[in-house]
C-alpha positions as CSV (number, residue, x, y, z in Angstrom):
1,M,20.5,24.9,16.0
2,S,21.5,28.2,14.4
3,K,24.2,26.4,12.4
4,L,21.6,23.9,11.2
5,G,19.3,26.8,10.2
6,N,22.1,28.5,8.4
7,L,22.9,25.3,6.5
8,G,19.3,24.9,5.5
9,A,19.2,28.4,4.1
10,R,22.4,27.9,2.2
11,L,21.1,24.6,0.8
12,H,17.9,26.4,-0.3
13,R,19.8,29.2,-2.0
14,G,22.1,26.7,-3.8
15,E,25.3,28.0,-2.1
16,V,26.2,24.5,-1.0
17,G,24.9,21.1,-2.0
18,Y,25.5,17.4,-2.3
19,D,25.5,15.5,-5.6
20,F,22.7,13.0,-4.9
21,I,21.9,12.5,-8.6
22,G,25.5,11.9,-9.5
23,K,25.9,9.2,-7.0
24,R,22.5,7.6,-7.7
25,K,24.1,4.2,-8.7
26,I,25.4,3.9,-5.1
27,W,21.9,4.5,-3.7
28,Y,20.3,2.1,-6.2
29,G,22.9,-0.5,-5.2
30,V,22.2,0.0,-1.5
31,S,18.4,-0.2,-2.0
32,I,18.7,-3.3,-4.1
33,L,20.8,-5.0,-1.5
34,I,18.4,-4.1,1.3
35,T,15.4,-5.2,-0.7
36,I,17.0,-8.5,-1.7
37,T,17.8,-9.1,2.0
38,A,14.2,-8.4,2.9
39,I,12.8,-10.7,0.3
40,V,15.2,-13.5,1.3
41,A,14.2,-13.1,4.9
42,L,10.5,-13.3,4.0
43,A,11.2,-16.5,1.9
44,V,13.3,-18.2,4.5
45,Q,11.8,-17.1,7.8
46,G,8.4,-15.9,6.8
47,L,6.3,-13.6,9.1
48,N,5.4,-14.3,12.7
49,M,1.7,-14.0,12.1
50,G,-0.4,-13.0,15.1
51,I,-3.3,-14.9,16.5
52,E,-5.7,-12.7,14.6
53,F,-4.5,-14.3,11.3
54,K,-3.9,-17.9,12.3
55,G,-6.6,-18.4,14.9
56,G,-6.4,-19.6,18.5
57,A,-7.2,-18.4,22.0
58,V,-6.4,-15.3,24.1
59,F,-6.4,-15.6,27.9
60,T,-6.3,-12.6,30.3
61,T,-5.3,-13.5,33.8
62,P,-5.6,-11.3,36.9
63,K,-2.5,-10.1,38.7
64,A,-0.3,-13.0,39.9
65,S,3.1,-13.5,41.5
66,A,4.4,-15.5,38.5
67,S,6.8,-13.9,36.0
68,V,6.2,-13.6,32.3
69,S,8.6,-16.5,31.6
70,Q,6.8,-18.7,34.2
71,V,3.4,-18.0,32.7
72,Q,4.7,-18.7,29.2
73,E,6.0,-22.1,30.5
74,Y,2.7,-22.9,32.1
75,A,0.7,-22.0,29.0
76,E,2.9,-24.1,26.7
77,E,2.8,-27.1,29.0
78,A,-1.0,-26.9,29.2
79,S,-1.6,-26.4,25.5
80,G,1.3,-28.1,23.8
81,H,1.7,-25.1,21.5
82,D,3.9,-22.0,21.6
83,A,2.6,-19.2,23.7
84,I,3.1,-15.4,23.6
85,V,2.8,-13.7,27.0
86,Q,2.5,-9.9,27.5
87,E,2.4,-8.2,30.9
88,L,-0.3,-5.5,31.0
89,G,-0.1,-2.3,32.8
90,N,-2.1,-3.4,35.8
91,G,0.1,-6.5,36.4
92,S,-2.3,-8.9,34.6
93,M,-1.1,-11.2,31.8
94,R,-2.3,-11.6,28.2
95,I,-1.6,-15.0,26.9
96,Q,-1.9,-15.9,23.2
97,V,-1.9,-19.6,22.1
98,G,-2.5,-20.5,18.5
99,G,-4.3,-23.5,17.1
100,L,-6.8,-24.1,19.9
101,D,-10.5,-25.0,19.7
102,T,-13.2,-24.5,22.3
103,Q,-12.5,-27.8,24.2
104,Q,-8.8,-27.3,24.2
105,S,-9.3,-23.7,25.4
106,D,-11.3,-24.7,28.4
107,K,-8.6,-27.2,29.3
108,V,-5.8,-24.7,29.1
109,R,-7.9,-22.2,31.2
110,T,-8.4,-24.8,33.9
111,E,-4.6,-25.7,34.0
112,L,-3.6,-22.0,34.1
113,A,-6.0,-21.4,37.1
114,K,-4.3,-24.2,39.0
115,D,-0.7,-23.1,38.1
116,L,-1.3,-19.5,38.9
117,N,-3.4,-20.2,42.0
118,V,-6.3,-18.0,40.9
119,P,-10.0,-18.7,40.5
120,E,-10.8,-20.1,37.0
121,D,-13.7,-17.6,36.5
122,K,-11.2,-14.8,36.9
123,I,-9.4,-15.9,33.7
124,A,-11.0,-14.5,30.6
125,A,-10.8,-16.6,27.5
126,E,-11.6,-15.5,24.0
127,L,-11.4,-17.6,20.8
128,V,-10.3,-16.0,17.6
129,G,-11.0,-17.6,14.3
130,P,-8.5,-17.3,11.4
131,S,-11.3,-16.2,9.0
132,W,-11.5,-12.8,10.8
133,G,-7.8,-12.2,10.2
134,E,-8.1,-13.3,6.6
135,Q,-10.9,-10.7,6.1
136,I,-8.7,-8.0,7.6
137,A,-5.8,-9.0,5.4
138,N,-7.9,-9.1,2.2
139,K,-9.4,-5.7,3.0
140,A,-5.9,-4.3,3.6
141,W,-4.6,-5.7,0.3
142,T,-7.6,-4.2,-1.4
143,G,-7.0,-0.8,0.2
144,L,-3.4,-0.9,-0.7
145,G,-4.2,-1.7,-4.3
146,V,-6.7,1.1,-4.6
147,F,-4.3,3.5,-2.9
148,M,-1.5,2.6,-5.4
149,V,-3.8,3.1,-8.4
150,L,-5.1,6.5,-7.1
151,V,-1.5,7.7,-6.4
152,V,-0.3,6.8,-9.9
153,V,-3.3,8.5,-11.5
154,Y,-3.0,11.6,-9.4
155,L,0.7,12.0,-9.9
156,A,0.4,11.4,-13.6
157,I,-2.2,14.2,-13.9
158,A,-0.6,16.6,-11.4
159,F,3.0,16.0,-12.5
160,E,3.8,13.5,-15.2
161,W,3.8,9.7,-15.7
162,R,7.6,9.4,-15.0
163,M,7.1,10.9,-11.5
164,A,4.1,8.6,-11.0
165,V,6.3,5.6,-11.8
166,A,9.1,6.8,-9.6
167,A,6.7,7.4,-6.6
168,L,5.2,3.9,-7.1
169,V,8.7,2.3,-7.1
170,A,9.5,4.2,-3.9
171,L,6.3,3.1,-2.2
172,I,6.9,-0.6,-3.0
173,H,10.5,-0.2,-1.8
174,D,9.3,1.2,1.5
175,I,6.7,-1.5,2.1
176,T,9.1,-4.3,1.1
177,I,11.8,-3.1,3.5
178,T,9.3,-2.6,6.4
179,V,7.9,-6.1,6.0
180,G,11.4,-7.6,5.6
181,I,12.4,-6.0,8.9
182,Y,9.5,-7.7,10.6
183,S,10.6,-11.0,9.3
184,L,14.2,-10.4,10.4
185,V,13.4,-9.4,14.0
186,G,10.6,-11.8,14.4
187,F,8.0,-9.2,15.7
188,E,4.5,-10.4,15.6
189,V,2.3,-9.2,12.8
190,T,-1.1,-8.1,14.1
191,V,-3.9,-5.8,12.9
192,G,-1.9,-2.9,14.4
193,T,1.0,-3.8,12.0
194,V,-1.4,-3.6,9.0
195,I,-2.6,-0.2,10.2
196,G,1.0,1.0,10.5
197,L,1.9,-0.2,7.1
198,L,-1.0,1.6,5.5
199,T,-0.2,4.7,7.5
200,I,3.4,5.0,6.4
201,L,2.3,5.2,2.7
202,G,1.1,8.7,3.3
203,Y,4.3,9.8,5.0
204,S,6.4,8.3,2.3
205,L,4.4,10.0,-0.5
206,Y,4.5,13.4,1.3
207,D,8.3,13.7,1.2
208,T,8.4,12.5,-2.4
209,V,5.7,15.0,-3.6
210,V,7.5,17.9,-1.9
211,V,10.6,17.2,-4.0
212,F,8.6,16.6,-7.1
213,D,6.8,19.9,-6.7
214,S,10.1,21.8,-6.5
215,L,11.4,19.9,-9.5
216,K,8.3,20.7,-11.5
217,E,8.6,24.4,-10.8
218,G,12.3,24.4,-11.6
219,T,12.0,22.7,-15.0
220,K,9.3,24.8,-16.6
221,G,10.6,25.6,-20.1
222,V,13.7,23.6,-19.3
223,T,14.5,22.8,-23.0
224,K,14.8,26.5,-23.8
225,Q,18.0,27.1,-21.8
226,T,21.6,25.9,-22.0
227,R,22.8,26.4,-18.5
228,W,21.7,23.3,-16.6
229,T,21.0,19.6,-17.4
230,Y,17.8,18.1,-16.1
231,S,19.8,16.0,-13.5
232,E,21.4,19.2,-12.2
233,I,18.1,20.8,-11.7
234,A,16.8,17.6,-10.0
235,N,19.8,17.7,-7.7
236,R,19.1,21.3,-6.8
237,S,15.5,20.4,-6.0
238,I,16.6,17.7,-3.5
239,N,19.1,20.0,-1.8
240,S,16.6,22.9,-1.6
241,T,14.1,20.7,0.2
242,L,16.6,18.5,2.1
243,V,16.4,20.2,5.5
244,R,12.6,20.4,5.4
245,S,12.4,16.6,4.7
246,V,14.9,15.8,7.4
247,N,13.1,18.0,10.0
248,T,9.7,16.6,9.1
249,T,11.0,13.0,9.4
250,V,12.9,13.6,12.7
251,V,9.8,15.2,14.3
252,A,7.6,12.3,13.2
253,L,10.2,9.7,14.3
254,L,10.7,11.0,17.9
255,P,7.2,10.0,19.3
256,V,7.3,6.8,17.3
257,A,10.7,6.0,18.8
258,G,9.3,6.7,22.2
259,L,6.5,4.1,21.6
260,L,9.0,1.5,20.3
261,F,12.0,1.8,22.6
262,I,10.4,3.2,25.8
263,G,6.9,1.8,25.7
264,G,7.6,-1.5,24.0
265,G,11.2,-2.1,25.2
266,V,11.7,-0.5,28.6
267,L,8.1,-0.6,30.0
268,G,7.3,-4.0,28.3
269,A,4.1,-2.9,26.6
270,G,4.6,-5.4,23.8
271,M,1.4,-4.5,22.0
272,L,2.9,-1.1,21.1
273,N,5.6,-2.9,19.1
274,D,3.0,-4.1,16.6
275,I,2.4,-0.6,15.1
276,S,5.4,1.3,16.3
277,L,8.0,-0.8,14.5
278,S,6.2,-0.5,11.2
279,L,5.8,3.3,11.6
280,F,9.5,3.7,12.6
281,V,11.0,1.7,9.8
282,G,8.5,3.0,7.3
283,L,9.1,6.6,8.1
284,A,12.8,6.2,7.8
285,A,12.6,4.3,4.6
286,G,10.1,6.8,3.2
287,A,12.5,9.7,3.8
288,Y,15.4,7.7,2.3
289,S,13.4,6.7,-0.8
290,S,12.1,10.2,-1.6
291,I,15.7,11.6,-1.7
292,F,17.8,8.7,-2.9
293,I,15.4,6.7,-5.1
294,A,12.4,8.6,-6.4
295,T,14.0,11.8,-7.7
296,P,17.1,10.1,-9.2
297,L,14.8,7.7,-10.9
298,V,12.8,10.6,-12.4
299,A,16.0,12.1,-13.7
300,D,17.0,8.8,-15.3
301,L,13.6,8.4,-17.0
302,K,13.4,12.0,-18.0
303,E,16.9,12.0,-19.6
304,R,15.8,9.3,-22.0
305,D,13.4,11.8,-23.6
306,P,14.8,13.0,-27.0
307,A,14.2,16.7,-26.1
308,I,16.0,16.4,-22.8
309,K,18.8,14.5,-24.5
310,A,19.3,17.2,-27.1
311,M,19.2,19.9,-24.3
312,K,21.9,18.0,-22.4
313,K,24.1,17.9,-25.5
314,R,23.7,21.7,-25.9
315,V,24.6,22.3,-22.3
316,L,27.7,20.1,-22.4
317,A,28.8,21.5,-25.8
318,K,28.5,25.1,-24.4
319,R,30.6,24.2,-21.4
320,A,33.2,22.4,-23.5
321,A,33.5,25.4,-25.8
322,A,33.9,27.7,-22.9
323,A,36.6,25.4,-21.4
324,A,38.4,25.3,-24.7
325,K,38.5,29.1,-24.8
326,G,39.8,29.1,-21.2
327,E,36.7,30.9,-20.0
328,S,35.1,30.1,-16.7
329,L,31.4,29.3,-17.3
330,D,29.4,30.1,-14.1
331,V,26.3,28.0,-14.3
332,D,24.8,30.0,-11.4
333,D,25.3,33.3,-13.1
334,S,22.1,35.1,-13.9
335,T,23.4,37.0,-16.9
336,D,23.7,35.1,-20.2
337,G,22.8,37.4,-23.1
338,D,23.7,35.0,-25.9
339,D,20.9,32.5,-25.4
340,G,17.8,34.5,-25.0
341,D,16.8,32.3,-22.1
342,D,17.3,34.7,-19.2
343,G,13.6,34.6,-18.3
344,F,13.7,30.9,-17.8
345,E,16.9,30.9,-15.9
346,D,15.8,33.6,-13.5
347,A,12.5,31.8,-12.8
348,A,14.2,28.5,-12.4
349,E,16.8,29.8,-10.0
350,T,14.1,31.4,-7.9
351,A,12.0,28.3,-7.8
352,V,14.8,25.8,-7.1
353,V,17.4,27.6,-5.1
354,G,16.2,31.1,-4.4
355,Q,17.6,34.4,-5.4
356,R,21.3,34.9,-4.9
357,A,22.3,37.2,-2.1
358,S,24.7,38.9,-4.5
359,R,24.8,39.1,-8.3
360,R,27.4,40.3,-10.7
361,G,27.1,43.9,-11.7
362,R,29.1,47.0,-12.2
363,P,29.8,48.6,-8.9
364,S,28.7,52.2,-8.5
365,E,31.1,54.7,-7.1
366,R,30.3,58.0,-5.6
367,R,32.5,60.9,-6.6
368,G,32.5,63.8,-4.3
């Protein structure tokens, strides 16, 4: 743990770092491939919509000696439809059968009572209409749309429009991947899934805003200096907040992983899968997109600006001139008396990577 803490401190100070921005085409390619896979899965397989969205009946039986597979077989024979059976904590069974009306539901209930050898009045039956699910879905889409608009407006005001666009792309990226995973694994989409999808938007945006805030502080008066390009400052912003983003994501993922793999997988509480899978995938995708998608995209958009382009040319020209003279140009050096931009550079270095532990200077000697 001490090594990890030391690494985080060195990343924050800029002593070490990884070139995320320089390899952005790789990250773009990976994200495009994953997104295309998710879209194809949605187009081919679709989503396994829960009974709340397609309508049907839900039966809850008392504790019986039959296994989950046997109860599923009984329900499918009685109804003529596919059935989803979940074993509850007290040993009772929850059976979902889609496409049933009241008369068919009564028939299935009677047959289940005979097969399970339990009194018919002990089996609870509940009809669910598809209109309720449609209302939930419509409200979710409305909430998602309002959220996206508010995010774009806020980020455009607090930061700038390029960051707002990059954050919006990252959010769409996260939602598409999460929904695509649901299609690939065939998990049932329920109201819990919708809640999970709306929840991950906040987590995804949090990591992105942390990096954007560091980038905003580090690029104040950026065009007045000739030490760093915009992409280099953006890369420093990612590295300086990297350990914080990773720690936040891991801490959030651990309890969600417990729900998904222990609660849903080992203990068989299938209803936990509805929300835990969307949270798990969404949290991981959100951390990925804030580092590998949102910030590199801001750098790409920003370097199309004429002022930033001109600044980049000055930076590269200065380095080329220094290289031609055989001089070593230290871009992290805090002394550069030729440009009159020391104020910016010291402030940017403090905001992005922290003050250096040691700086160049003339050593003082004691004579005695």
